[in-house]
C-alpha positions in Angstrom: -20.0 1.5 -5.3 -16.5 2.6 -6.4 -15.8 4.1 -9.9 -13.2 3.0 -12.5 -12.0 6.2 -13.9 -9.6 5.3 -16.4 -11.3 5.1 -20.2 -9.6 1.9 -21.1 -11.2 0.2 -18.4 -15.0 1.0 -19.6 -17.2 -1.9 -21.1 -19.3 -2.1 -23.5 -22.0 -3.0 -21.1 -25.3 -1.9 -22.8 -27.7 0.9 -21.4 -29.6 -0.9 -18.6 -27.9 -3.8 -18.1 -25.4 -5.4 -15.2 -22.4 -7.2 -16.8 -20.9 -10.0 -14.0 -17.1 -9.1 -13.9 -15.7 -11.2 -11.0 -16.8 -13.4 -8.4 -14.2 -12.8 -5.6 -13.9 -11.2 -2.4 -15.8 -8.2 -3.7 -18.8 -8.5 -6.1 -17.7 -6.3 -8.8 -20.0 -5.4 -11.8 -20.4 -2.7 -14.4 -23.4 -0.4 -14.3 -24.9 0.9 -17.4 -22.1 3.4 -17.8 -19.0 0.9 -17.7 -18.7 2.0 -14.1 -17.1 -0.6 -12.0 -19.0 -1.1 -8.8 -17.3 -2.6 -5.8 -19.5 -4.3 -2.8 -18.5 -6.0 0.5 -19.5 -9.0 0.2 -23.4 -9.8 1.0 -24.4 -6.4 0.3 -25.3 -4.8 -3.1 -23.7 -1.4 -2.7 -22.2 -1.1 0.7 -21.5 2.7 0.1 -19.5 2.9 3.4 -16.7 1.8 1.3 -17.4 5.5 -0.1 -13.6 6.4 -1.1 -13.1 2.5 -2.9 -10.6 2.7 -6.2 -9.9 0.0 -8.3 -6.9 -0.3 -10.6 -6.6 -3.1 -12.8 -6.1 -3.8 -16.7 -3.9 -1.4 -18.7 -4.2 1.2 -15.8 -2.8 -1.4 -13.1 0.0 -2.2 -16.0 1.2 1.0 -17.0 1.5 1.7 -12.9 3.6 -1.2 -12.1 6.6 -1.2 -9.6 8.3 -3.7 -7.2 6.4 -2.3 -4.3 2.9 -1.7 -3.5 3.0 1.8 -2.6 4.6 3.3 -5.8 2.2 1.2 -7.6 -0.6 3.1 -6.1 0.7 6.7 -5.4 -1.2 8.2 -8.5 -4.6 7.4 -6.8 -6.1 10.4 -4.8 -5.7 9.8 -1.2 -2.8 7.8 -1.9 0.7 8.2 -1.4 3.9 6.2 -0.4 6.3 5.7 2.5 9.4 5.7 -0.2 11.6 4.2 2.3 13.7 2.9 -0.3 13.4 1.8 -3.8 12.8 -2.1 -2.3 10.5 -0.8 0.6 7.9 1.4 0.0 4.4 0.8 1.5 0.6 2.5 0.7 -0.2 5.6 2.7 -3.8 6.5 2.8 -4.9 9.8 3.6 -2.0 10.8 5.7 -2.4 7.4 7.4 0.5 4.5 7.5 1.3 1.7 9.5 -0.5 0.1 11.9 -3.8 1.8 10.6 -3.4 1.0 6.9 -4.4 -2.9 6.5 -2.3 -4.3 3.1 -4.6 -7.9 2.7 -4.3 -10.5 -0.1 -7.7 -11.7 -1.3 -9.3 -10.2 2.0 -6.6 -11.6 4.2 -3.5 -10.0 6.2 0.0 -10.3 4.6 1.4 -11.8 7.6 4.2 -9.8 7.2 5.9 -7.0 9.2 5.8 -4.1 6.5 3.2 -2.6 8.9 5.7 -2.6 11.8 8.6 -0.4 10.0 9.1 1.4 7.2 12.3 -0.4 6.0 9.9 -3.5 5.8 8.8 -4.2 2.2 5.7 -5.5 1.7 5.6 -9.6 0.9 3.3 -9.0 -2.1 4.6 -9.2 -5.9 2.2 -6.7 -8.1 3.6 -8.3 -11.1 1.0 -11.2 -10.9 -2.1 -9.3 -9.6 -4.8 -9.3 -11.2 -6.4 -6.4 -9.8 -5.7 -4.0 -6.8 -8.3 -2.3 -4.9 -7.6 0.6 -2.4 -10.6 0.4 0.6 -11.2 3.8 2.2 -14.2 4.9 4.5 -15.5 3.7 7.8 -16.5 0.1 6.9 -12.9 -0.6 6.3 -12.8 -1.4 10.0 -14.6 -5.0 9.4 -11.4 -6.1 8.0 -9.4 -5.1 11.4 -9.1 -2.0 14.1 -5.5 -1.5 12.0 -7.6 -0.2 9.0 -8.3 3.2 10.7 -7.2 4.9 7.5 -8.5 2.1 4.7 -7.1 -1.0 3.5 -5.5 -2.3 0.2 -6.4 -5.5 -1.0 -4.4 -7.1 -3.7 -6.6 -9.4 -5.8 -4.6 -12.6 -7.4 -4.9 -15.9 -8.7 -3.2 -18.0 -7.1 -6.3 -20.0 -5.5 -8.0 -20.1 -9.0 -11.4 -17.9 -9.5 -13.0 -19.6 -12.3 -12.9 -22.3 -14.7 -10.8 -21.3 -18.0 -12.7 -21.8 -21.3 -9.6 -22.8 -22.7 -7.4 -26.0 -22.3 -4.9 -23.9 -20.9 -4.8 -20.2 -20.1 -1.7 -17.9 -19.9 -0.7 -14.3 -18.7 2.5 -13.3 -18.7 4.4 -9.8 -18.5 7.9 -8.3 -19.3 9.0 -5.0 -18.4 12.5 -2.8 -18.5 13.4 0.5 -17.4 16.3 2.6 -17.9 16.6 4.3 -14.2 17.4 1.3 -12.4 18.1 -0.8 -15.4 15.3 -2.9 -14.4 14.9 -7.0 -15.6 11.2 -8.1 -14.8 9.3 -10.6 -15.9 6.1 -12.7 -14.5 3.9 -15.0 -15.9 0.9 -17.8 -14.8 -0.6 -20.5 -16.0 -4.3 -21.8 -15.1 -4.9 -25.7 -16.4 -8.5 -27.1 -15.9 -8.0 -30.8 -14.5 -11.8 -31.8 -15.2 -14.3 -32.7 -12.6 -14.5 -28.9 -11.7 -10.6 -29.1 -10.8 -8.3 -26.5 -11.9 -4.7 -25.9 -11.2 -2.9 -22.6 -10.9 1.1 -22.0 -11.2 2.9 -18.5 -11.0 6.0 -16.7 -10.9 8.1 -13.9 -11.4 11.6 -12.4 -11.4 12.7 -8.8 -10.9 16.5 -7.1 -10.6 17.3 -3.4 -10.2 20.5 -1.5 -9.7 21.5 1.4 -8.5 18.7 3.8 -8.9 19.4 7.1 -11.3 18.4 10.4 -9.7 18.2 14.0 -10.5 20.5 16.3 -8.9 22.3 15.8 -5.6 21.3 12.7 -3.3 21.3 15.2 -0.4 18.4 17.4 0.3 19.5 21.2 0.4 19.3 21.3 4.0 21.1 18.4 5.1 23.7 19.5 2.5 23.9 22.4 3.5 25.1 21.0 7.2 27.2 19.0 5.5 29.5 21.4 3.4 29.4 23.6 6.9 30.6 20.9 9.1 33.3 20.2 6.1 34.3 23.4 6.4 35.0 23.7 10.2 37.3 20.6 10.1 39.1 22.0 7.3 39.8 25.0 9.6 40.7 22.8 12.2 43.2 20.7 10.2 41.3 17.8 9.3 41.8 17.9 5.5 40.9 14.0 5.3 37.4 14.3 7.1 36.7 17.4 5.4 37.3 16.0 1.8 35.2 12.9 3.0 31.9 14.9 4.1 32.3 17.0 1.0 32.2 14.0 -1.2 29.3 13.1 0.7 27.3 16.4 -0.1 28.1 16.2 -3.9 27.1 13.0 -4.2 24.7 13.2 -7.4 23.3 11.2 -10.3 23.2 7.7 -8.2 21.7 6.6 -5.1 24.4 4.3 -3.8 23.3 1.1 -2.4 19.5 1.1 -3.9 19.4 -2.3 -6.0 17.1 -5.0 -5.4 16.5 -8.5 -6.4 13.1 -10.1 -6.1 11.6 -13.7 -6.9 8.3 -15.8 -6.1 6.4 -18.8 -6.6 3.0 -19.8 -6.3 1.0 -22.8 -7.1 -2.7 -23.3 -6.4 -5.8 -25.6 -7.1 -9.3 -25.0 -6.4 -12.9 -27.4 -7.1 -15.6 -25.4 -8.4 -19.2 -27.5 -7.8 -22.4 -25.6 -8.7 -22.2 -22.1 -7.1 -19.6 -23.2 -4.4 -15.8 -23.3 -4.9 -13.1 -24.4 -2.4 -8.8 -24.3 -3.4 -5.8 -24.0 -1.4 -2.3 -22.6 -2.6 1.4 -22.7 -1.3 3.8 -20.0 -2.5 7.2 -18.2 -1.7 8.2 -14.0 -2.1 11.8 -13.8 -1.7 13.4 -10.5 -1.9 16.8 -8.9 -1.3 17.6 -5.2 -1.3 19.9 -2.3 -0.6 18.7 0.4 2.5 20.5 4.2 1.5 22.2 5.2 4.8 22.5 9.3 5.9 25.9 10.3 5.4 27.8 9.6 9.0 25.0 7.1 9.9 27.0 3.7 9.5 27.2 1.5 12.0 27.3 3.1 15.3 29.4 0.8 17.0 32.1 1.0 14.0 34.9 3.0 15.6 34.5 1.2 19.1 35.0 -1.8 17.3 37.6 -1.2 15.0 38.1 2.5 14.7 38.5 5.0 11.8 41.4 3.5 10.1 39.5 -0.3 9.9 36.2 2.1 8.8 38.6 3.9 5.9 39.9 0.3 4.6 36.5 -1.0 4.3 35.1 1.5 2.3 31.6 3.0 2.7 29.1 0.7 4.9 26.3 -0.7 3.5 22.5 -2.0 5.1 20.9 -4.6 3.1 17.9 -6.6 3.7 16.7 -10.3 2.4 13.4 -11.2 3.3 12.1 -14.7 2.7 8.1 -15.4 3.1 6.7 -18.9 2.8 2.9 -18.6 2.6 -0.4 -21.3 2.7 -3.7 -20.0 1.9 -7.2 -21.1 1.5 -10.2 -19.9 0.2 -14.1 -21.7 0.5 -17.3 -20.1 -1.0 -20.1 -22.9 0.4 -23.4 -22.1 -0.9 -26.1 -22.8 1.8 -29.5 -22.5 -0.2 -32.6 -20.4 0.0 -32.7 -20.2 3.6 -31.7 -16.9 5.7 -27.9 -17.7 4.8 -27.0 -17.4 1.0 -23.4 -18.7 1.4 -20.5 -19.3 4.1 -17.3 -17.8 2.7 -14.1 -18.7 4.4 -10.7 -17.7 3.9 -7.2 -18.4 6.0 -3.4 -17.7 5.7 -0.5 -19.0 7.3 2.5 -17.3 6.8 6.6 -18.3 7.9 8.6 -15.3 6.9 12.1 -14.5 8.0 13.7 -11.2 7.5 17.7 -10.8 8.0 19.5 -7.4 8.1 22.8 -7.4 7.1 25.4 -4.6 7.8 28.1 -4.7 5.2 29.2 -8.6 5.0 27.9 -9.5 8.7 24.4 -10.6 9.7 23.1 -7.6 12.0 19.8 -8.7 13.1 17.4 -11.3 12.2 13.3 -11.7 12.2 11.3 -14.3 12.3 7.6 -13.8 12.1 5.2 -17.1 12.0 1.5 -16.1 12.0 -2.0 -16.8 11.0 -5.3 -15.2 10.0 -8.4 -16.9 9.6 -11.8 -15.4 8.7 -15.4 -16.9 8.2 -18.3 -15.0 6.6 -22.1 -15.4 6.6 -23.9 -13.7 3.6 -27.5 -13.4 4.3 -30.2 -14.1 1.3 -31.6 -10.5 0.6 -35.1 -10.2 2.8 -37.0 -7.5 1.3 -34.9 -4.3 1.6 -32.7 -6.0 4.2 -29.3 -7.3 3.3 -25.8 -8.0 5.2 -23.5 -10.5 6.3 -21.8 -11.5 9.7 -18.7 -13.2 10.5 -15.6 -14.2 13.0 -11.9 -13.3 12.3 -8.9 -14.9 14.1 -5.4 -13.6 13.7 -2.0 -14.8 15.7 1.3 -13.6 15.3 4.6 -14.9 17.3 7.5 -12.5 16.4 11.2 -13.4 17.4 14.5 -11.3 17.2 17.9 -11.9 17.4 21.2 -9.8 17.2 22.9 -7.0 18.6 19.9 -4.4 17.0 17.1 -6.8 18.2 15.4 -3.8 19.3 12.1 -5.3 19.6 11.8 -8.0 22.8 10.1 -11.3 21.6 6.4 -11.6 21.8 3.1 -12.8 20.7 -0.4 -11.3 19.6 -3.5 -12.9 19.2 -6.7 -11.2 18.2 -10.4 -12.8 17.8 -13.1 -10.5 16.7 -17.0 -10.4 15.4 -18.3 -8.4 13.0 -21.6 -7.2 10.9 -22.8 -5.3 8.5 -26.3 -4.7 7.2 -28.4 -2.4 4.4 -31.4 -1.6 4.7 -33.7 0.1 1.6 -33.6 -0.2 -2.1 -33.2 3.5 -2.9 -33.5 6.2 -3.3 -32.4 6.1 0.4 -30.4 3.6 2.0 -29.2 3.1 5.3 -26.3 1.3 6.1 -24.6 0.1 9.3 -21.6 -1.9 10.4 -20.0 -2.9 14.0 -17.2 -4.8 15.1 -15.9 -6.1 18.8 -12.2 -6.9 19.1 -10.2 -9.0 21.4 -6.5 -8.4 21.6 -3.4 -10.0 23.7 -0.1 -8.4 23.5 2.7 -10.5 25.2 6.5 -10.6 25.9 7.8 -13.1 27.9 11.3 -12.0 28.3 9.9 -8.4 29.5 7.0 -10.2 31.7 4.5 -8.0 30.6 1.1 -8.8 28.7 -1.6 -6.2 27.9 -4.8 -7.1 27.0 -7.8 -5.2 25.2 -11.2 -4.7 23.7 -12.0 -2.5 21.1 -15.5 -1.6 20.1 -16.0 -0.1 16.4 -18.9 0.9 14.6 -20.3 3.0 11.7 -23.2 4.2 10.1 -24.2 5.7 7.1 -27.1 7.4 5.0 -26.7 7.4 1.0 -28.9 9.1 -1.7 -29.2 7.5 -5.1 -30.0 10.0 -8.0 -30.2 10.0 -11.9 -27.3 9.5 -13.6 -25.4 7.4 -11.3 -25.5 9.7 -9.1 -24.6 8.9 -5.3 -24.2 10.9 -2.4 -23.9 10.3 1.3 -22.3 10.5 4.9 -20.8 8.4 7.0 -20.2 8.3 10.8 -17.7 6.2 12.6 -16.2 5.2 15.8 -13.1 3.0 15.9 -10.5 1.9 18.2 -7.4 0.0 17.8 -5.2 -1.8 20.1 -1.5 -0.6 20.4 1.0 -3.2 18.7 3.9 -4.9 19.8 6.4 -2.7 18.2 4.9 0.4 20.0 4.9 -1.4 23.2 8.0 -2.9 23.3 10.7 -1.2 21.0 13.7 -0.3 22.9 17.0 -0.5 21.0 19.1 0.7 17.9 17.5 0.2 14.4 20.3 0.5 12.0 18.1 0.0 8.6 15.7 3.0 10.0 18.9 4.7 11.2 16.8 5.5 14.6 16.9 4.4 18.4 13.5 3.4 18.9 11.8 3.3 22.3 8.2 2.1 22.9 5.8 2.8 26.1 4.2 -0.5 27.3 1.6 1.4 29.0 0.2 2.8 26.0 -3.5 2.6 25.9 -6.5 2.0 23.1 -6.4 4.1 20.4 -9.9 5.7 19.4 -11.3 8.1 16.7 -14.2 9.4 15.5 -14.7 10.1 11.9 -17.0 11.5 9.7 -16.9 11.4 6.0 -19.1 13.2 3.3 -18.9 11.9 -0.7 -20.2 12.4 -3.7 -20.2 10.9 -7.3 -22.2 11.0 -10.6 -22.2 12.0 -13.9 -23.0 15.6 -15.7 -23.2 15.3 -19.3 -19.9 13.9 -20.2 -18.0 14.8 -17.1 -17.7 12.2 -14.5 -16.7 13.4 -10.9 -16.2 11.5 -7.2 -15.3 13.9 -4.2 -15.0 13.4 -0.7 -14.2 15.0 2.4 -13.2 13.6 6.1 -12.2 14.5 9.4 -11.2 12.3 12.3 -10.9 13.1 16.1 -8.5 10.7 17.8 -8.7 10.4 21.4 -4.8 8.9 22.4 -3.6 9.3 19.0 0.1 6.7 18.8 2.7 8.2 16.7 6.2 8.0 16.5 8.2 11.2 17.2 12.0 12.2 17.2 13.2 13.7 20.7 16.5 15.4 19.9 18.7 13.0 21.9 21.1 10.8 20.6 21.7 7.2 21.8 24.4 5.1 20.2 24.9 7.5 18.0 21.5 7.4 16.7 18.4 9.8 16.6 16.2 9.0 19.4 12.7 8.3 18.7 9.8 7.3 21.0 5.9 6.5 20.5 3.8 8.8 22.2 0.4 9.0 22.9 -1.8 12.6 22.7 -5.0 13.5 20.9 -5.0 14.7 17.2 -7.3 15.5 14.4 -7.1 14.6 10.6 -9.0 16.1 8.0 -9.2 16.2 4.0 -10.2 16.5 0.5 -9.6 14.0 -2.3 -11.4 13.9 -5.4 -11.5 13.2 -9.5 -13.1 14.8 -12.3 -12.8 13.1 -15.9 -14.5 14.7 -18.6 -14.8 13.0 -22.3 -15.0 16.1 -24.3 -14.8 14.2 -27.4 -16.0 11.0 -28.4 -16.7 9.9 -31.8 -17.1 6.0 -31.1 -13.6 5.2 -32.6 -11.6 8.0 -31.2 -11.9 10.3 -27.5 -10.3 13.0 -26.0 -10.3 12.7 -21.8 -8.7 15.2 -19.9 -8.4 14.0 -15.9 -7.8 16.2 -13.0 -7.1 14.5 -9.6 -6.1 16.3 -6.3 -5.8 15.5 -2.8 -5.0 17.6 0.6 -4.7 16.3 4.2 -3.9 18.2 7.4 -3.1 16.4 10.6 -2.1 18.4 14.2 -1.7 17.2 17.5 -3.4 18.4 20.3 -0.7 20.3 21.7 -1.1 22.5 18.7 2.2 21.0 16.4 2.1 19.0 13.4 1.6 15.1 13.0 5.0 14.2 11.6 5.3 13.0 7.8 1.9 14.1 6.8 2.1 14.5 2.6 1.5 17.7 1.2 -1.2 19.0 -1.4 -0.4 17.4 -4.7 -2.7 17.8 -8.1 -2.9 15.6 -11.2 -3.7 16.6 -14.7 -3.7 14.5 -18.1 -5.2 14.1 -21.3 -5.3 11.4 -22.8 -6.4 10.1 -26.5 -7.9 6.3 -26.9 -8.6 4.3 -30.0 -9.0 0.6 -30.2 -5.2 0.4 -31.1 -3.8 2.9 -29.1 -4.1 5.1 -26.3 -1.9 8.3 -25.4 -1.7 10.1 -22.3 0.0 13.1 -21.3 0.3 14.0 -17.4 1.6 16.7 -15.3 1.7 15.8 -11.3 2.5 19.0 -8.8 3.4 18.1 -5.3 3.4 21.2 -3.0 5.9 22.2 -0.5 5.7 20.8 2.7 6.7 23.2 5.9 3.9 22.2 8.3 6.4 20.3 10.1 7.4 18.6 13.5 9.9 19.2 15.8 13.0 18.2 14.3 11.7 17.6 11.0 12.8 18.8 8.2 10.6 20.5 5.3 10.3 19.2 1.7 10.5 21.5 -1.4 7.7 21.3 -4.2 7.8 19.6 -7.5 6.7 18.9 -10.8 7.0 15.6 -12.6 6.0 15.4 -16.6 5.2 12.0 -17.9 3.9 10.7 -21.2 2.4 6.7 -21.3 1.2 4.6 -25.0 -0.4 1.6 -24.8 -0.5 -0.3 -28.0 -2.7 -3.0 -29.1 -0.7 -4.1 -32.4 -3.1 -7.0 -33.2 -6.9 -5.3 -33.7 -8.0 -9.0 -33.1 -6.2 -9.8 -30.0 -6.7 -7.1 -27.5 -5.2 -9.0 -24.7 -1.3 -8.7 -26.1 -0.3 -5.0 -25.6 2.7 -3.1 -25.6 3.2 -0.1 -23.0 5.9 2.6 -23.5 6.3 5.5 -20.6 8.7 8.3 -19.9 8.7 9.5 -16.6 9.9 12.7 -15.1 10.9 13.8 -18.5 12.8 17.2 -17.7 14.8 15.1 -15.1 13.4 16.9 -11.8 14.2 16.2 -8.4 11.6 15.4 -6.0 11.3 13.8 -2.3 8.0 12.1 -0.5 7.7 14.0 2.3 5.9 10.9 4.4 9.3 9.4 4.2 11.8 8.8 7.2 14.7 9.1 4.3 13.2 11.8 2.1 16.9 14.2 3.1 19.0 11.2 1.0 16.6 9.2 -0.8 14.8 11.1 -3.6 12.9 10.0 -6.3 13.9 8.4 -9.4 15.1 10.7 -12.1 14.2 10.8 -15.9 12.9 7.1 -16.5 11.6 5.5 -20.0 10.4 2.0 -19.6 9.0 -0.5 -21.8 6.4 -3.6 -20.8 4.9 -6.2 -23.0 1.5 -8.0 -21.6 0.2 -10.9 -23.6 -3.1 -13.4 -22.5 -3.7 -16.4 -24.6 
């Protein structure tokens, strides 16, 4: 159902055969051309997930990063929030936050990364087995928060199979120059006998302040500071003028952008015939710096200690310490040859604490306890009819304390039923999905309780042609309840340097969606193309007002109609293949346009981008050179700054030194070779948090 576009991931599957690859949340197989097919559970080819991409193997290794958004940013239709090196969440088709669901093996991350851009995703990609990017209408089955899509991290915390070896070990070591990265991770799976398998994994990652190209500040912000410095100097304020010039001329290093992260997990699973059941526990801990804009230090500093005290203490820093304890359960119970083939159960519990430090002082503490559970009954195929149906439950208890606890304590409870069905063996297939979701969001201190009932559905028609060609159209109608942050925010948030104001009267956000897709092979050329459009009723967004409160810019949650539309695609041309040597050209591109009903632009929409690459592959060595181009973005909302275009040139070498042990690989990478300054337009912090400058990295991955 979804293509794997990377040459090294193409299997030696024989013509006409289908080779099993994994048995997890999605049934993933290789077709006769080595294409990875991803299907929602219980469906053979549920192509409502028309935009699915899978990142795994060498492709995952060479794109690894500490934050999930940066790992996936090279996939068509995907970018990242880029708030800071320690916090970057995926953006899919221009959608972010509450419209992108981040999953761990099909269940939510149960953190607060969706509520604010400064909050890190509590998932370490280092020990992931694969990462799926799910786009298209059927993703609504994972929750109404998946209007824009979902990112599903497949890990091994709960073992997925019984190893053939007495002990199975996977490990990776990485280092780079731009942030002085030191990173390592390993996992161990041990069969215990009687169908039991145990699993242990852990990782550690530390980086220093990020090296960048050119000035820290974007040209517009830098010009403003220099102009203000000249005004201060004209008024005789020489010391203040010098400080402003120093901030404007900062270059080379992004101050207070270091990170330190560690994880530890353990799990056990039991396998018997076609059934399995397992549990796991784990901890994710990270501490990272949050760069702040010049002059945006603690907004109460002058009131508390005055200018002299601030000068003595030096530049104020904001850091975030995050720790999540998590327990998970996964089961796959075979039910026989009746109406239902199996019952799949998945549950997760999270105890999450997030502390924002202002200098050495604790500013605000966020505590979240939550759980999510999901059960699916998968139907046995009945002629041309296939499908599944299920239940899902989610609960979150949110509490914040401190001077900048900008969201009142609240609880969110959500229950849903869903179904997905497919009819037809080809060449024409009809597919449908539906979800009913009830949500309660309440805040006892505010005395407010809101209840929402949302109905969503999708229908699709697909055509299967020769040479793996598939094309189709999908239509969807989805609805989303506003989050507690959108409803109850009211106060200063120092980490984002915003005064955020919610609206307790927000209503359901609804959207019609349409998508056309086509993919297949013409000779030696593989392609995948998609065009989409979404028509929103009562779209919820965070907008800057131009006002200030507590010396912070005021942002408020508003609601009006909006339209999203875009194109994305990839073309692979293997123009030379001798068996032991292949040359492949790779072209990827994406374009998104979003407009509110009043004619203004939706804030922080990524610009058009293109990636072109040439890759040479042999059994022992892969060499890849690529050029990434990002256009400037000047179609901006009021008070939003434009972003200039930039181009990165990268080179990657993957070496498998032992022919008989392909599981040992060495990856050398040179990124942004010409040391160009670039900024992600979708980032709230783009004007003072640029991307990394020239960076050389090395990684060693081995398995035995």
